[in-house]
C-alpha positions as CSV (number, residue, x, y, z in Angstrom):
1,X,-39.0,-21.1,82.3
2,X,-38.8,-24.5,80.5
3,X,-38.6,-27.7,82.6
4,X,-36.9,-30.8,81.2
5,X,-36.7,-34.3,82.6
6,X,-33.6,-36.2,81.6
7,X,-33.2,-40.0,82.0
8,X,-29.5,-40.8,81.7
9,X,-28.5,-44.5,81.2
10,X,-25.2,-46.3,81.0
11,X,-22.6,-46.7,83.8
12,X,-24.0,-43.7,85.7
13,X,-24.5,-45.1,89.3
14,X,-21.7,-45.7,91.7
15,X,-19.3,-43.4,89.7
16,X,-20.1,-40.0,91.2
17,X,-22.4,-39.0,88.3
18,X,-25.0,-37.3,90.5
19,X,-22.4,-35.1,92.3
20,X,-20.8,-34.3,89.0
21,X,-24.2,-33.4,87.4
22,X,-25.1,-31.2,90.4
23,X,-21.8,-29.3,90.1
24,X,-22.4,-28.7,86.4
25,X,-26.0,-27.6,86.9
26,X,-25.1,-25.2,89.7
27,X,-22.3,-23.7,87.6
28,X,-24.9,-23.0,84.8
29,X,-27.4,-21.5,87.3
30,X,-30.0,-24.2,86.8
31,X,-32.6,-25.2,89.4
32,X,-34.0,-28.7,90.0
33,X,-32.7,-32.1,91.2
34,X,-30.9,-35.3,90.2
35,X,-31.4,-38.7,91.7
36,X,-30.7,-42.4,91.1
37,X,-33.5,-44.7,89.8
38,X,-34.0,-48.3,90.7
39,X,-33.6,-49.1,87.0
40,X,-29.9,-48.1,87.2
41,X,-30.5,-44.8,85.4
42,X,-30.1,-41.3,86.7
43,X,-33.1,-38.9,86.5
44,X,-32.6,-35.2,86.5
45,X,-35.3,-32.5,86.3
46,X,-33.8,-29.1,85.3
47,X,-35.3,-25.6,85.0
48,X,-33.6,-22.8,83.2
49,X,-33.4,-20.8,80.0
50,X,-33.2,-22.6,76.6
51,X,-29.5,-22.0,76.3
52,X,-28.8,-23.2,79.9
53,X,-30.8,-26.4,79.2
54,X,-29.1,-27.0,75.9
55,X,-25.7,-26.7,77.5
56,X,-26.6,-29.0,80.4
57,X,-27.9,-31.6,78.0
58,X,-24.7,-31.5,76.0
59,X,-22.6,-31.8,79.2
60,X,-24.7,-34.7,80.5
61,X,-23.2,-36.9,77.8
62,X,-19.8,-36.5,79.3
63,X,-20.1,-37.2,83.0
64,X,-17.2,-37.8,85.4
65,X,-14.2,-39.9,84.4
66,X,-15.6,-43.3,85.5
67,X,-19.0,-42.8,83.9
68,X,-20.1,-44.1,80.5
69,X,-23.3,-42.5,79.2
70,X,-25.2,-44.6,76.7
71,X,-28.3,-42.4,76.3
72,X,-29.9,-39.2,77.4
73,X,-33.7,-39.2,77.0
74,X,-35.3,-35.8,77.2
75,X,-38.9,-34.9,78.0
76,X,-40.4,-31.4,78.3
77,X,-42.6,-31.1,81.3
78,X,-45.8,-29.0,81.3
79,X,-45.7,-28.3,85.0
80,X,-43.8,-25.7,86.9
81,X,-41.1,-26.9,89.2
82,X,-40.9,-24.7,92.3
83,X,-37.2,-25.2,92.9
84,X,-35.0,-22.6,94.7
85,X,-31.7,-24.4,94.1
86,X,-30.2,-27.5,92.5
87,X,-30.2,-30.6,94.9
88,X,-29.2,-34.2,94.9
89,X,-32.0,-36.5,96.0
90,X,-31.2,-39.9,97.7
């Protein structure tokens, strides 16, 4: 299955974005993780079908009420991610 890394920037830390993202990913049946970066961005690595990934990318622009997403950078990863679930990393 395809693996995509997303770097989401804007007002995405301290607004519940990671928890919101994890809920969306779990609802879509995706595997992977989401975490804050020291740059102020949020990084997510998601594994799923093309349609699941497309839907999550579209949703990632919304975020929770207090978030403001300025960009969502996408990068396809060659490696397999051996994820059993979707988790939030600290």
